[in-house]
C-alpha positions, 0 to 999 in steps of 0.5 A: 805494258810489262811482261814477265815469264811466269810458267814453264811446262815440259813436254815428255821425252824431250820431243821438240815442238813445232807449233802452238795455238791457244783457243781464244774462247775456251782456253785450250792450248794445242801444241804439235811437235816431232814424232806425231806429238799432239797435245791439248792442254788447259790451264785453269785457276782453282781458288776459293779466295774471292780476292785471288782472281786473274793472273794472281790465282794459281793455275794448274793443268785441268786438261792434258790429253795426248791425241793419237793419229799423226805419225810424222811431225805435226806442223800446223795446228789451228782452232775453229773457236765458233764450232769447237774444232781443232784442225791439225796437219803433219809432214806427211800431208795428213789432215785431222779434224778433232772434236770435243765430246764429253770433255775429251778430243776425238777424231771427227774427219781425216783427209790426205792427198798423198801428193804434198805437204800442208804448209798452212791452214786458216779458218775464216772469221765466222768459222764457216770455211777453212782454206788449206794450202799445200806446198805444190800449189794446191788450194782447197776451201772446205766448209765446217761440215767437211764438204769441199767448196772449191779447189785450185792448182796454182801451177809452178808456185810453192805455197807457204802461208794463207790468211783470210780477210776479216770479211772473208772476201779476200784470201792472201797466199804467201809464196815460198819465195816471199811474194804475197798474192791476193785472191778473191774468195772464189779463187780468182787472182786479183793482184800481187801485194806491194812489199815495201819493207823489202826494198834494197833487200838481197838474198833468199827470204821467206815469210815468217807469218801473215796475221790479219786481225779480224776486228772482233774486239773493235779497233784502237782507233778508226782506220787502224792498221791490222794486217801484219806481214813479217819475213824471216830476215826481221823486216815487216809491215803493218797495213790497213788493207791488202793493197795499202800504199803506205804501210807501217814498216818494221825493222825488228833486227832478228830472225823471225819465226812467228807473229800474232796479234793479241785479242784486240789488235792493239799489240803485235808479238813478233817471236824469233831469235836475236844475235847477242854480239857480246856473247856471240850467241843467239837469244830467243826474243819476243818483240811487242809493237803497236799497230803503228810500229812503235816498239813496246817491250822486249822479252828474252826467253831461255832455250835454243830455238823458239818455233811458235807463239800464241796469245791467250784469249784475254790478251793477259798471257802468251804461250811460246813453243821453245825446244821441248817446252811451252813457256808462259809469260804474263802481260800487264797491259797499259790500260787507259784508266785512272782513279779520281774521287772514288771513281774508276775511269777506264776505256775499252773498244767495242766492235760496233763503235769506232770510238772508245767507250770511256766508263766513269764507274762510281765505286761508292754508289756503284753507278756508271756513266759512259762517254764515247770518245774518238781517238782517245790517247790516254786517261790521267787522273788527280784528285777529283778530276781527270784529263782525257787526251785525244786526237782532234777530229778533222771533221769537227775540229772544235770537239773530238768527243762525241756524245753518248749522249756523251760529251756535249757542248760544255766544250761548245764555247771552246769553238770560239776560243779556238777561232781566237787562238788560231787567228792569234797563231796566224799572226805569230810564228808558224807551228807544226804538228807531229804525225801519227805514232812514231816521231817524225822529223820536222821536215815531213810534219809541217801542216798549215799554221794553227791547226791544233792536232790534239785536245786535252779535255778536263772532266769531273768524276762523272765525265762532264767536261769542264774545260779543254785545250787544243795543243799541237804537240803529241800528248805521249806523256800526260801528268796532272797535279791539283793545279796543273796539267803537263803534257809532253811529246818527245821534244817538248812539254806543255803546261796548263794551269787549269781552273775549275772553281767557277764557270768561265764568264762570256767575257773570259771566253772571248778574251782568249789572247788575254788568258794565254798572255797571263801564262796559264799555258806555256810550252818548253823545249826539252833542251831549253833551260827556263829560269822560272822568272820570265813569263812563258810563251805559248809558241808551239813552233819551237816545240818541233825542233828535233832533239837527240835525247827525247823525253820518255816519261814525266811526273809532277807534284804541286811544287816539282816537275820531273822529266825523264829522257831516253839517255837516262838524264832526269831533269827537275823543274820547279812548279808553278813557275817552270824553272830548271833546278837540276839534272841527274844522270841514271844508267838506265832508261826510265819507263815510269816516274813517281814522286812521294807526297813531299817531293823529296824522293823519286821512284824510278821503274826502268824499261826492264822493270827494275825499281830504284830510288833517287833522293831529290833533297839531300838529307845528309847535307847538314852536319846535324846528327838529327838528319843522319837519324832521319836518313837511317829512318827512311832507308838508303835508296842507293842500295835499294833495287827490285826486279819485275816491278810493273806498278807502284804508288806512294802513300798520299799522306806519308813520304816513306810509305809506298806500295808496289806490284812485283809480278803477281805480288803486292809489297808495302814498304815502310822506309824501304823495308817490305812487309809480307807480300799479298797475292794480287794482280790488281792495279793500285788506285790509291794509298791513303790512311794506311789502306790500299785500294786496288782494282782488278782491271783484268776482270773488269775488261772481261765484261767492261759494261758490267763492273762488279764491286768485288773487283775493287779490293781494299788492303790494310797495311800491317801497322793498321792490322796490328793496332786493331789486333792490339786494341781488341786483344791486349787493351787501349794502353798497350795499343796507345804505346804501339801507336806512339811508336808508329804514329799515323793519323789513321791509327790515332783515329782508330785508338780514339774510336776504341777509347770512345767505345769504352768511354775512356774520354781522356785517351779519346781526347788525346787521340783526337788531338793527335789526329787533328780531328776538331769535331772529335775533340768537341764531341768528347767535350760534349760527352764530358758535360753529360752526367748520365752514363747511359746518355753518354753511351747513347751519344757514342752509339749515335756517333758510330752510326748505329742509329737504331740502337741509339734511338732505342737507348734514348726511348729507354731513358724516356727521352723521346725528344732526343730520339726525335732530334736524332731522326731530324738530323738524319732526315728520317721524317717518317720515323719522326712522324711515328715518334711524334704520334706514338708518344703520350701527350700532345705533339708539337704542332709546328714540328708535326707540320714540319714532318708532314711537309718534309715527307711531302717533299720526299714524295714530291722529289720522287714525283709521287705527287698523289702521296705528296698531296696528302702530306702537304694538306696535313702540313698546310703547305699551300705553295707545294700543294699548288705545285702538286695539283698542277703536276697531277693535272688536278685543276679542280683541286687547284681551283679550290685552293685558289678560292680558299686563299685570302685576297692578295695572297702571294701564291695567287699570281702563280696559280693564275699563271698555272691556269694560263699555261693549261688554257683555263682563262676564267679561273686564271682571271678569277685568281688574278683579280683576287690578288688585284692584278687586272692587267695580268688578267687581261694579258691572260685573256689576250694570250688565250685569245679570249678577246671578249673577256679581255675587252670587258675587263679592260672596260671595267678597269678603265684600261686603255691599251686593249683597243690598240692591241686588238687592232695591232693583232688584227692587222698582223693577221690580215698581213698574213692573209688570215682574214677568217682568224681576224674575223674570229678575233673581232667577233670574240672581242665583240667588235661585230661591225669590224668583223662584219666588214671583213666577212662581207669582203670575204663573201664578195671575193668568193662571189667574184671567184664564181665558187659554189653559190651555197658557200657564198650564201653562207658567208653573206648570212654570217656577215649579216648575223654579225651586223644583227649582233651589232644591233643587239649590242647597241641596244643592250648598251643603251638599256644599261645606260638608261637602266630602265628609266625610259621606255623600250621604244626610246632606248631602241631609238637611241641605240639606232641613232648611236649606231647611225652616228658610229657607223661609217658604212651604211650599206653594211648596216642598212642592207645587211641581208641583201647578199644573203637574199640574192643568193637565197632566191638564186638557189631557190629558183634553180631548185624549183626549176629542177623540181618542175615547179616552173611557174614558181621558179619564174616568179622567184627569178623575177625577184632577182632583177633587183640584185644585179649589183650582187649577182652578174646580170648575165646569170640573172637574165639567163636563169629568167629566160630559162624559167620563163621559156619553161613556163611558156611565158615568152613575153617575159622570156623575150624581155630577158633576151632583150636585156641579155643582148643589150649587156655591155659585158658580152663579147660580139660572139656571145651577143651573136649567139644570144641573138641566134637563139632568140630568133630560133625561139621566137620564130616558133613562139610569139613573144606573149605571156599566157597570163600576166605575171602576178608579181608585175600586177602587184608591183604596179599597184603598191610599189615595194610594200608587200613582203616576199615569202622566203619559202616559195618566192611569192608575194605575200598578200595576206595580212597574217604571215610568219616573220623570222626573229633573227633576220626579220624576213617573212613567209606564208604560215602554211608554207613555213609550218613544214620547216624547222629552221628559217630558210634564209638565216637557218636559225631555229624556229621558235 
């Protein structure tokens, strides 16, 4: 950062100031002083110039109000920003709360204890509560509306300071004796703070300030120190929380008066006075520190005594109360930013995220890409690439970048590299890692070997990571060239020759050690003297040897590396082979270095902001007079010096041209002579082609999520402005002479364009030659060959991009063809189509089709498929049509397209594949067969589980592989216990017998489990139906073979014979319906019994005796016994009991219970039937000939009866007439 005094406001009557406070939100500045002085000021920028923004804009006092009310010296002023209140207190203990009303401040509340004086007041982070501490130990906590919440008297204690924690749970009370006590927000004592910075300090001390940054703008890194405590003797400490055992210690070596954090907790300002030993007087000084205790800057302020300090809300200015003046200093922060290929890269913190938000803002297209990066250290850019330096994340060491969707595994392969690297390191020397922040010695910085602590990530201009490297040295200073990245700690520097031309192959990723041996990465200690001939090594161990003269800055070009050291020594190395060429000694400590485009001159900005130059190549070395002129032309650097410089940039294309920022002015120097300055506070992005691109980062950072193109400003330097003015006002010849005297490619280009406008082809050609524009020269030659003047003018107009005008000129010349070719070059096909249609005469069909297709492409690229289809139809582009139909899910259109294509068209397989992806098997098969790919058709059927179609196709095309494939898939399903899926597979493939076998197995298993009988019956029916399907298949295959030559009976017989020959399991084929019959009668008997039709139930139950192999005998005879006893046919019942008692499957207890039940029944009723069973009498007559009615279970003795066409079972005609479906197989009745 850089800081300089910018403004001074005097307080009337020379009244000395005691305190100052700057309202962060509204910008009011309150200052209190002796004799009851209280003023509220406001600085505002008034400017009409849009380019003048921020610090560069002139600022005037828009408010200067004196608040009357205090009589004694005002000692404490504090703002409540959320509620726009100002709270002040004087030496008499009077407290006044002021409010803003119609642009002025008025008293709202007043309070006085009349006992003691107020030493400190503090509002909490959300502005709801104020804590007031009095010198006599009284503490009052009140609400924003003036109500007292609680009060407390701390006996025997003198209070001096108070501070709230960010979450308002803790209060810190600073005592007059230097102790700090920790209380909760209800006033209960928790403990004393450990003050590590006061070890070995004797004598009286007092607290100069306590400031706890509330985290309102986020933190610069996770777990960042934010609580600062400083004492009047210059000692201080910065802690992460109130009882941090390991705080950052400060030794400012000054008498401290006041401290304050900036708006985002990244800089702590410590104000006071320092003894100047040489002049033997005290100098007012402000020291600036990071949260990790690193010293950033020192600001010396005139006057006798500084009493208070306060930051502006945006952190760009600071207000200092000195004697009877307020001094303002401007701050140029060290933003983390860079500029690569029209993209501004900048980082900022947010309160809701631990990571940095890194924004890649493409200023050309006004697009932005945001990445989230943990522990970002710096951003460095060059050309089209940028380097993000970060701390390695312990939790995921391979990747310190988190996604937003962010940095994702383009760095993934780095894990593998890191493993290899660490293994290599373990074998080699032990390396160590520098601790956080300040330079620690080697003793206390020895982690385990190979634990890389930092990452350098190479990104392109949209934030995509291309490569990354893990290093052990702290990348405090990073610079990059077109080929190298150089990173330096205080003791050593690391060079990495990066590659971006191609993606790394897997082989290269695995051969980590090899790429490192090639010397793409090397480490050098600052005290080494490399010659550049030996191959460098990647040995981080030597990087931690301490040095007496640490590195303080670096810079590099393609052939030179410059390293600056704190003593003022500058070391020059060659690149790419790093060899120490020369050392130079300066009498200042450098802060920023910069080399011009040919590495001949070095610009040096020192720690005090003084810009000087050093010539690296001695220009007057030879006695040649020419060289002397050259020196004179480029200026004498030894006499050049500018103060208060905070940024500078060399031109990329001229070694004697540079721009620099001095306070709020930008100067452009040519040969060390300045042009008139430009008021701006922007950071210089780029200086090329006599134009300076500058970005107003201060404005961007106010709202970093919405960067505005107005914040990027282009400045033209004087020679470009003068040349343009000469061309416009005087003429080409004079301008040409001026440019000859001040040559630059940009000026020649300007002249060439002006000459073209006037059709002065000779001058234009000469100018194009001078700026080496080959295309320009060719264009001029082409113009020379044209005869017509108007044609030349039209071409020139088109060259300058005024295409509408050029087209109009072509059409006026009746050259529609040229207008069309111009539009084709521009890719404006809508206009091409318009021109083709409007012209007289027939348009070229090929060109029309091309236009239609190009417009179709335009809509397809934007996913407007409906519009694309219309144009592709007219352009007869079948390939893109297919794609559009597919994207629109218009499968009818796709089918029509497939049908319209000729056979063996190359698009048919693609269309077939499209149909397969959406499950349209039939259409896919048609498409594949049309292009003579039956194998693909079969594969599609298999993929979509259409096995019957697959088998059919395989048979038609004599393909053998479908059977084994089917069997393999079925066995796979059976292994996974998916039997029903296997049945469905066989059924679809028309392998009905296989399906039936599996189905019978399922039914048998279910029957054994004793599940619901109806479910078992359904399974047996399905199995039997599959067997019937098999019969039908055999019959139809025989018919197709005989093709109607033989009679139907013969074919049926042949089918049965074939079936008999092929069928291995006759039980399944012959007795397909037995299982279904058994469960049908079993269910029927029970239904009849429950309906009270006991005789019918008994007759049905008698049938069940034939099915003991399917239904357990116990169930059959138990049912028969119940039905017959209900029917009072005790003879039948007795026979059932005899059968039950003789069953071997029963246990002795069960058998005994049956015997007891039989005894009980048959002692009451004799075991005789009332009437002989009809079933028995018939079955005695003609054994097994008569069918059974499946509706009633009775024997059918009539000659006429109904038979089911599917299961071939019978029923009485009068019984079946009330049914719509067959009671056994549930098929619909004909």
